[in-house]
BADO-574153 format. One record per residue (C-alpha): residue number from 1; residue in one letter; x, y, z. Coordinates in steps of 0.2 Angstrom, whole numbers. Last residue first. Layout:
N
<r resi="NUM" resn="a" c1="X" c2="Y" c3="Z"/>
...
This chain:
313
<r resi="313" resn="x" c1="423" c2="523" c3="672"/>
<r resi="312" resn="x" c1="423" c2="514" c3="654"/>
<r resi="311" resn="x" c1="408" c2="501" c3="658"/>
<r resi="310" resn="x" c1="397" c2="514" c3="664"/>
<r resi="309" resn="x" c1="402" c2="528" c3="649"/>
<r resi="308" resn="x" c1="392" c2="514" c3="638"/>
<r resi="307" resn="x" c1="378" c2="510" c3="647"/>
<r resi="306" resn="x" c1="374" c2="527" c3="649"/>
<r resi="305" resn="x" c1="376" c2="530" c3="630"/>
<r resi="304" resn="x" c1="365" c2="515" c3="628"/>
<r resi="303" resn="x" c1="351" c2="518" c3="639"/>
<r resi="302" resn="x" c1="350" c2="540" c3="632"/>
<r resi="301" resn="x" c1="351" c2="533" c3="615"/>
<r resi="300" resn="x" c1="330" c2="540" c3="610"/>
<r resi="299" resn="x" c1="335" c2="554" c3="623"/>
<r resi="298" resn="x" c1="329" c2="556" c3="639"/>
<r resi="297" resn="x" c1="345" c2="565" c3="645"/>
<r resi="296" resn="x" c1="344" c2="573" c3="629"/>
<r resi="295" resn="x" c1="358" c2="588" c3="628"/>
<r resi="294" resn="x" c1="365" c2="585" c3="643"/>
<r resi="293" resn="x" c1="367" c2="565" c3="640"/>
<r resi="292" resn="x" c1="373" c2="568" c3="621"/>
<r resi="291" resn="x" c1="389" c2="577" c3="629"/>
<r resi="290" resn="x" c1="391" c2="562" c3="643"/>
<r resi="289" resn="x" c1="392" c2="553" c3="626"/>
<r resi="288" resn="x" c1="404" c2="569" c3="619"/>
<r resi="287" resn="x" c1="415" c2="567" c3="632"/>
<r resi="286" resn="x" c1="419" c2="548" c3="634"/>
<r resi="285" resn="x" c1="420" c2="545" c3="618"/>
<r resi="284" resn="x" c1="436" c2="556" c3="618"/>
<r resi="283" resn="x" c1="442" c2="550" c3="633"/>
<r resi="282" resn="x" c1="440" c2="531" c3="626"/>
<r resi="281" resn="x" c1="447" c2="533" c3="608"/>
<r resi="280" resn="x" c1="448" c2="515" c3="607"/>
<r resi="279" resn="x" c1="441" c2="517" c3="586"/>
<r resi="278" resn="x" c1="427" c2="510" c3="591"/>
<r resi="277" resn="x" c1="422" c2="516" c3="605"/>
<r resi="276" resn="x" c1="426" c2="535" c3="597"/>
<r resi="275" resn="x" c1="412" c2="531" c3="582"/>
<r resi="274" resn="x" c1="400" c2="527" c3="597"/>
<r resi="273" resn="x" c1="404" c2="546" c3="605"/>
<r resi="272" resn="x" c1="406" c2="553" c3="589"/>
<r resi="271" resn="x" c1="387" c2="545" c3="586"/>
<r resi="270" resn="x" c1="379" c2="552" c3="600"/>
<r resi="269" resn="x" c1="389" c2="570" c3="598"/>
<r resi="268" resn="x" c1="380" c2="569" c3="579"/>
<r resi="267" resn="x" c1="363" c2="565" c3="588"/>
<r resi="266" resn="x" c1="364" c2="579" c3="598"/>
<r resi="265" resn="x" c1="369" c2="595" c3="590"/>
<r resi="264" resn="x" c1="368" c2="607" c3="600"/>
<r resi="263" resn="x" c1="387" c2="612" c3="597"/>
<r resi="262" resn="x" c1="381" c2="615" c3="579"/>
<r resi="261" resn="x" c1="394" c2="617" c3="568"/>
<r resi="260" resn="x" c1="407" c2="608" c3="580"/>
<r resi="259" resn="x" c1="398" c2="597" c3="583"/>
<r resi="258" resn="x" c1="393" c2="595" c3="564"/>
<r resi="257" resn="x" c1="411" c2="596" c3="560"/>
<r resi="256" resn="x" c1="416" c2="584" c3="573"/>
<r resi="255" resn="x" c1="404" c2="570" c3="566"/>
<r resi="254" resn="x" c1="416" c2="572" c3="549"/>
<r resi="253" resn="x" c1="432" c2="568" c3="556"/>
<r resi="252" resn="x" c1="421" c2="552" c3="565"/>
<r resi="251" resn="x" c1="415" c2="545" c3="552"/>
<r resi="250" resn="x" c1="427" c2="541" c3="542"/>
<r resi="249" resn="x" c1="438" c2="534" c3="555"/>
<r resi="248" resn="x" c1="421" c2="524" c3="560"/>
<r resi="247" resn="x" c1="418" c2="515" c3="543"/>
<r resi="246" resn="x" c1="409" c2="500" c3="550"/>
<r resi="245" resn="x" c1="397" c2="501" c3="533"/>
<r resi="244" resn="x" c1="382" c2="509" c3="546"/>
<r resi="243" resn="x" c1="397" c2="523" c3="554"/>
<r resi="242" resn="x" c1="399" c2="527" c3="536"/>
<r resi="241" resn="x" c1="381" c2="528" c3="529"/>
<r resi="240" resn="x" c1="376" c2="539" c3="547"/>
<r resi="239" resn="x" c1="390" c2="551" c3="543"/>
<r resi="238" resn="x" c1="387" c2="552" c3="528"/>
<r resi="237" resn="x" c1="366" c2="558" c3="534"/>
<r resi="236" resn="x" c1="375" c2="569" c3="547"/>
<r resi="235" resn="x" c1="387" c2="580" c3="534"/>
<r resi="234" resn="x" c1="370" c2="582" c3="526"/>
<r resi="233" resn="x" c1="361" c2="589" c3="543"/>
<r resi="232" resn="x" c1="376" c2="598" c3="545"/>
<r resi="231" resn="x" c1="376" c2="607" c3="528"/>
<r resi="230" resn="x" c1="393" c2="610" c3="525"/>
<r resi="229" resn="x" c1="389" c2="602" c3="505"/>
<r resi="228" resn="x" c1="373" c2="614" c3="502"/>
<r resi="227" resn="x" c1="371" c2="615" c3="486"/>
<r resi="226" resn="x" c1="378" c2="598" c3="484"/>
<r resi="225" resn="x" c1="367" c2="592" c3="497"/>
<r resi="224" resn="x" c1="352" c2="600" c3="491"/>
<r resi="223" resn="x" c1="354" c2="597" c3="473"/>
<r resi="222" resn="x" c1="354" c2="577" c3="480"/>
<r resi="221" resn="x" c1="340" c2="579" c3="490"/>
<r resi="220" resn="x" c1="332" c2="590" c3="475"/>
<r resi="219" resn="x" c1="334" c2="572" c3="464"/>
<r resi="218" resn="x" c1="329" c2="560" c3="473"/>
<r resi="217" resn="x" c1="313" c2="569" c3="479"/>
<r resi="216" resn="x" c1="310" c2="569" c3="462"/>
<r resi="215" resn="x" c1="311" c2="553" c3="458"/>
<r resi="214" resn="x" c1="301" c2="546" c3="476"/>
<r resi="213" resn="x" c1="287" c2="557" c3="469"/>
<r resi="212" resn="x" c1="273" c2="551" c3="483"/>
<r resi="211" resn="x" c1="264" c2="570" c3="482"/>
<r resi="210" resn="x" c1="269" c2="573" c3="500"/>
<r resi="209" resn="x" c1="288" c2="570" c3="494"/>
<r resi="208" resn="x" c1="286" c2="581" c3="481"/>
<r resi="207" resn="x" c1="282" c2="594" c3="490"/>
<r resi="206" resn="x" c1="293" c2="592" c3="503"/>
<r resi="205" resn="x" c1="306" c2="589" c3="492"/>
<r resi="204" resn="x" c1="303" c2="604" c3="485"/>
<r resi="203" resn="x" c1="302" c2="612" c3="498"/>
<r resi="202" resn="x" c1="319" c2="607" c3="504"/>
<r resi="201" resn="x" c1="326" c2="615" c3="487"/>
<r resi="200" resn="x" c1="316" c2="631" c3="489"/>
<r resi="199" resn="x" c1="334" c2="639" c3="497"/>
<r resi="198" resn="x" c1="343" c2="634" c3="482"/>
<r resi="197" resn="x" c1="337" c2="649" c3="472"/>
<r resi="196" resn="x" c1="350" c2="652" c3="460"/>
<r resi="195" resn="x" c1="340" c2="641" c3="445"/>
<r resi="194" resn="x" c1="331" c2="658" c3="446"/>
<r resi="193" resn="x" c1="317" c2="660" c3="432"/>
<r resi="192" resn="x" c1="316" c2="641" c3="430"/>
<r resi="191" resn="x" c1="318" c2="640" c3="447"/>
<r resi="190" resn="x" c1="303" c2="652" c3="452"/>
<r resi="189" resn="x" c1="293" c2="643" c3="441"/>
<r resi="188" resn="x" c1="298" c2="625" c3="448"/>
<r resi="187" resn="x" c1="294" c2="631" c3="469"/>
<r resi="186" resn="x" c1="275" c2="638" c3="457"/>
<r resi="185" resn="x" c1="272" c2="621" c3="454"/>
<r resi="184" resn="x" c1="278" c2="609" c3="467"/>
<r resi="183" resn="x" c1="269" c2="620" c3="479"/>
<r resi="182" resn="x" c1="253" c2="623" c3="471"/>
<r resi="181" resn="x" c1="252" c2="604" c3="469"/>
<r resi="180" resn="x" c1="257" c2="601" c3="488"/>
<r resi="179" resn="x" c1="244" c2="612" c3="494"/>
<r resi="178" resn="x" c1="247" c2="611" c3="513"/>
<r resi="177" resn="x" c1="242" c2="626" c3="519"/>
<r resi="176" resn="x" c1="257" c2="627" c3="529"/>
<r resi="175" resn="x" c1="268" c2="623" c3="512"/>
<r resi="174" resn="x" c1="256" c2="634" c3="497"/>
<r resi="173" resn="x" c1="263" c2="650" c3="506"/>
<r resi="172" resn="x" c1="281" c2="647" c3="500"/>
<r resi="171" resn="x" c1="275" c2="641" c3="485"/>
<r resi="170" resn="x" c1="270" c2="661" c3="482"/>
<r resi="169" resn="x" c1="283" c2="667" c3="490"/>
<r resi="168" resn="x" c1="295" c2="656" c3="478"/>
<r resi="167" resn="x" c1="284" c2="663" c3="463"/>
<r resi="166" resn="x" c1="284" c2="680" c3="467"/>
<r resi="165" resn="x" c1="303" c2="682" c3="473"/>
<r resi="164" resn="x" c1="305" c2="674" c3="456"/>
<r resi="163" resn="x" c1="297" c2="687" c3="445"/>
<r resi="162" resn="x" c1="296" c2="686" c3="426"/>
<r resi="161" resn="x" c1="274" c2="684" c3="430"/>
<r resi="160" resn="x" c1="274" c2="701" c3="436"/>
<r resi="159" resn="x" c1="256" c2="706" c3="438"/>
<r resi="158" resn="x" c1="251" c2="688" c3="439"/>
<r resi="157" resn="x" c1="263" c2="681" c3="450"/>
<r resi="156" resn="x" c1="260" c2="695" c3="459"/>
<r resi="155" resn="x" c1="239" c2="693" c3="461"/>
<r resi="154" resn="x" c1="247" c2="673" c3="467"/>
<r resi="153" resn="x" c1="257" c2="682" c3="482"/>
<r resi="152" resn="x" c1="237" c2="690" c3="487"/>
<r resi="151" resn="x" c1="231" c2="675" c3="486"/>
<r resi="150" resn="x" c1="244" c2="664" c3="495"/>
<r resi="149" resn="x" c1="245" c2="679" c3="509"/>
<r resi="148" resn="x" c1="226" c2="676" c3="510"/>
<r resi="147" resn="x" c1="226" c2="660" c3="513"/>
<r resi="146" resn="x" c1="240" c2="662" c3="523"/>
<r resi="145" resn="x" c1="234" c2="677" c3="537"/>
<r resi="144" resn="x" c1="251" c2="674" c3="548"/>
<r resi="143" resn="x" c1="253" c2="690" c3="551"/>
<r resi="142" resn="x" c1="271" c2="689" c3="543"/>
<r resi="141" resn="x" c1="264" c2="682" c3="529"/>
<r resi="140" resn="x" c1="250" c2="693" c3="527"/>
<r resi="139" resn="x" c1="264" c2="708" c3="526"/>
<r resi="138" resn="x" c1="274" c2="698" c3="516"/>
<r resi="137" resn="x" c1="256" c2="695" c3="503"/>
<r resi="136" resn="x" c1="255" c2="713" c3="503"/>
<r resi="135" resn="x" c1="273" c2="718" c3="498"/>
<r resi="134" resn="x" c1="268" c2="708" c3="484"/>
<r resi="133" resn="x" c1="256" c2="716" c3="482"/>
<r resi="132" resn="x" c1="263" c2="735" c3="484"/>
<r resi="131" resn="x" c1="278" c2="727" c3="472"/>
<r resi="130" resn="x" c1="267" c2="723" c3="457"/>
<r resi="129" resn="x" c1="258" c2="738" c3="459"/>
<r resi="128" resn="x" c1="273" c2="750" c3="457"/>
<r resi="127" resn="x" c1="270" c2="765" c3="465"/>
<r resi="126" resn="x" c1="273" c2="783" c3="458"/>
<r resi="125" resn="x" c1="283" c2="795" c3="470"/>
<r resi="124" resn="x" c1="277" c2="811" c3="464"/>
<r resi="123" resn="x" c1="292" c2="822" c3="465"/>
<r resi="122" resn="x" c1="298" c2="840" c3="473"/>
<r resi="121" resn="x" c1="285" c2="834" c3="487"/>
<r resi="120" resn="x" c1="298" c2="840" c3="501"/>
<r resi="119" resn="x" c1="294" c2="825" c3="513"/>
<r resi="118" resn="x" c1="288" c2="812" c3="498"/>
<r resi="117" resn="x" c1="302" c2="815" c3="487"/>
<r resi="116" resn="x" c1="313" c2="813" c3="501"/>
<r resi="115" resn="x" c1="304" c2="797" c3="507"/>
<r resi="114" resn="x" c1="305" c2="791" c3="488"/>
<r resi="113" resn="x" c1="325" c2="794" c3="489"/>
<r resi="112" resn="x" c1="327" c2="809" c3="477"/>
<r resi="111" resn="x" c1="339" c2="809" c3="462"/>
<r resi="110" resn="x" c1="343" c2="831" c3="458"/>
<r resi="109" resn="x" c1="347" c2="838" c3="441"/>
<r resi="108" resn="x" c1="361" c2="848" c3="433"/>
<r resi="107" resn="x" c1="360" c2="850" c3="416"/>
<r resi="106" resn="x" c1="375" c2="861" c3="406"/>
<r resi="105" resn="x" c1="374" c2="868" c3="392"/>
<r resi="104" resn="x" c1="391" c2="869" c3="378"/>
<r resi="103" resn="x" c1="386" c2="878" c3="364"/>
<r resi="102" resn="x" c1="389" c2="873" c3="347"/>
<r resi="101" resn="x" c1="372" c2="871" c3="340"/>
<r resi="100" resn="x" c1="360" c2="876" c3="355"/>
<r resi="99" resn="x" c1="353" c2="858" c3="362"/>
<r resi="98" resn="x" c1="335" c2="853" c3="363"/>
<r resi="97" resn="x" c1="332" c2="846" c3="378"/>
<r resi="96" resn="x" c1="319" c2="831" c3="385"/>
<r resi="95" resn="x" c1="319" c2="827" c3="403"/>
<r resi="94" resn="x" c1="320" c2="813" c3="416"/>
<r resi="93" resn="x" c1="320" c2="806" c3="435"/>
<r resi="92" resn="x" c1="323" c2="789" c3="442"/>
<r resi="91" resn="x" c1="316" c2="789" c3="460"/>
<r resi="90" resn="x" c1="331" c2="784" c3="471"/>
<r resi="89" resn="x" c1="335" c2="767" c3="480"/>
<r resi="88" resn="x" c1="346" c2="762" c3="464"/>
<r resi="87" resn="x" c1="353" c2="773" c3="453"/>
<r resi="86" resn="x" c1="345" c2="781" c3="437"/>
<r resi="85" resn="x" c1="342" c2="798" c3="424"/>
<r resi="84" resn="x" c1="337" c2="798" c3="411"/>
<r resi="83" resn="x" c1="341" c2="810" c3="396"/>
<r resi="82" resn="x" c1="331" c2="814" c3="381"/>
<r resi="81" resn="x" c1="339" c2="820" c3="364"/>
<r resi="80" resn="x" c1="330" c2="837" c3="355"/>
<r resi="79" resn="x" c1="336" c2="836" c3="334"/>
<r resi="78" resn="x" c1="350" c2="847" c3="329"/>
<r resi="77" resn="x" c1="365" c2="841" c3="340"/>
<r resi="76" resn="x" c1="372" c2="829" c3="331"/>
<r resi="75" resn="x" c1="388" c2="824" c3="335"/>
<r resi="74" resn="x" c1="384" c2="826" c3="354"/>
<r resi="73" resn="x" c1="397" c2="826" c3="365"/>
<r resi="72" resn="x" c1="398" c2="821" c3="381"/>
<r resi="71" resn="x" c1="397" c2="824" c3="400"/>
<r resi="70" resn="x" c1="397" c2="818" c3="420"/>
<r resi="69" resn="x" c1="399" c2="823" c3="434"/>
<r resi="68" resn="x" c1="392" c2="815" c3="451"/>
<r resi="67" resn="x" c1="410" c2="823" c3="460"/>
<r resi="66" resn="x" c1="414" c2="805" c3="462"/>
<r resi="65" resn="x" c1="409" c2="801" c3="443"/>
<r resi="64" resn="x" c1="393" c2="799" c3="435"/>
<r resi="63" resn="x" c1="388" c2="785" c3="420"/>
<r resi="62" resn="x" c1="385" c2="787" c3="404"/>
<r resi="61" resn="x" c1="373" c2="776" c3="393"/>
<r resi="60" resn="x" c1="372" c2="784" c3="375"/>
<r resi="59" resn="x" c1="359" c2="775" c3="363"/>
<r resi="58" resn="x" c1="354" c2="780" c3="345"/>
<r resi="57" resn="x" c1="346" c2="766" c3="336"/>
<r resi="56" resn="x" c1="327" c2="776" c3="335"/>
<r resi="55" resn="x" c1="334" c2="790" c3="327"/>
<r resi="54" resn="x" c1="322" c2="805" c3="328"/>
<r resi="53" resn="x" c1="318" c2="801" c3="344"/>
<r resi="52" resn="x" c1="336" c2="804" c3="352"/>
<r resi="51" resn="x" c1="342" c2="796" c3="365"/>
<r resi="50" resn="x" c1="354" c2="797" c3="382"/>
<r resi="49" resn="x" c1="356" c2="789" c3="398"/>
<r resi="48" resn="x" c1="365" c2="790" c3="412"/>
<r resi="47" resn="x" c1="367" c2="781" c3="425"/>
<r resi="46" resn="x" c1="372" c2="786" c3="442"/>
<r resi="45" resn="x" c1="387" c2="780" c3="451"/>
<r resi="44" resn="x" c1="391" c2="795" c3="460"/>
<r resi="43" resn="x" c1="379" c2="808" c3="467"/>
<r resi="42" resn="x" c1="384" c2="825" c3="474"/>
<r resi="41" resn="x" c1="380" c2="830" c3="489"/>
<r resi="40" resn="x" c1="363" c2="842" c3="489"/>
<r resi="39" resn="x" c1="352" c2="833" c3="503"/>
<r resi="38" resn="x" c1="342" c2="826" c3="488"/>
<r resi="37" resn="x" c1="353" c2="819" c3="481"/>
<r resi="36" resn="x" c1="365" c2="828" c3="467"/>
<r resi="35" resn="x" c1="369" c2="825" c3="451"/>
<r resi="34" resn="x" c1="380" c2="834" c3="438"/>
<r resi="33" resn="x" c1="379" c2="843" c3="424"/>
<r resi="32" resn="x" c1="386" c2="840" c3="404"/>
<r resi="31" resn="x" c1="381" c2="844" c3="388"/>
<r resi="30" resn="x" c1="393" c2="847" c3="370"/>
<r resi="29" resn="x" c1="387" c2="852" c3="355"/>
<r resi="28" resn="x" c1="388" c2="847" c3="340"/>
<r resi="27" resn="x" c1="381" c2="852" c3="324"/>
<r resi="26" resn="x" c1="397" c2="866" c3="317"/>
<r resi="25" resn="x" c1="409" c2="852" c3="319"/>
<r resi="24" resn="x" c1="400" c2="842" c3="306"/>
<r resi="23" resn="x" c1="401" c2="854" c3="294"/>
<r resi="22" resn="x" c1="419" c2="860" c3="296"/>
<r resi="21" resn="x" c1="423" c2="845" c3="296"/>
<r resi="20" resn="x" c1="414" c2="843" c3="279"/>
<r resi="19" resn="x" c1="421" c2="860" c3="272"/>
<r resi="18" resn="x" c1="439" c2="850" c3="280"/>
<r resi="17" resn="x" c1="437" c2="836" c3="268"/>
<r resi="16" resn="x" c1="430" c2="847" c3="252"/>
<r resi="15" resn="x" c1="444" c2="856" c3="254"/>
<r resi="14" resn="x" c1="457" c2="842" c3="256"/>
<r resi="13" resn="x" c1="447" c2="833" c3="244"/>
<r resi="12" resn="x" c1="449" c2="848" c3="232"/>
<r resi="11" resn="x" c1="467" c2="848" c3="232"/>
<r resi="10" resn="x" c1="472" c2="834" c3="227"/>
<r resi="9" resn="x" c1="463" c2="836" c3="212"/>
<r resi="8" resn="x" c1="472" c2="853" c3="209"/>
<r resi="7" resn="x" c1="488" c2="843" c3="213"/>
<r resi="6" resn="x" c1="497" c2="845" c3="228"/>
<r resi="5" resn="x" c1="515" c2="853" c3="229"/>
<r resi="4" resn="x" c1="529" c2="845" c3="239"/>
<r resi="3" resn="x" c1="541" c2="863" c3="245"/>
<r resi="2" resn="x" c1="559" c2="854" c3="245"/>
<r resi="1" resn="x" c1="571" c2="866" c3="258"/>
């Protein structure tokens, strides 16, 4: 058997490495724990964020498992660390603690819902001024106090200028007050913060229509149509265009989709019946014109519908 000798220089490096490893291990500590809810059950999905004032760049994020457990090794346990526990629907909990070198320490915490905290007195419920003001605006809106609600919504936008829901609420409240400048200003601001808020498109269409801006009306009508391809009103308008071009074969299936989605869409039944007349599909024509008369016996097209039904008795 051959024995391999380590040169003196290499041996010194090995000893130095072992010494450094030992020193590093001596500075380590393990921290772990279990997060439970106010009823004592384990909480999964709690975000545990660990930071230290001694190193602004240090940040470690962990997540509790199905048993509410979390844990990690602190390579440098010399300074104290701050531990923050967060989960949607629960009040956050934060603590700062120094862990003993080379030790294993348990940090078990309980997260309370606002209701649990208030009922038990275990934690102080901190009110968010933005949330309080926004909710106040919503309550006034529901009560029909539009002017008061708008004032509160505008206050909420100052408390949370980056909150799209506050700007959207302000835009919606300005509409019944017919303040069209605010409708478009607040609506545009909400969309800039949240481009997915496509429910604002009709509001902006009306706002710009009232302001006489035809280009912007057309822009938002197009956006609304693109975002709501199966909207019955949009489909109906598409069918009207085809019908007016005498494309009855193209209009009919679109109108079928409309009445399937909205069986009470009287105008769609009438137009579908008239499309079927031109396609010589008389039984279907009778069905939809009769349905139109049932829904709107005194409708604008009632006389035409009756005339067509009489003609094909």
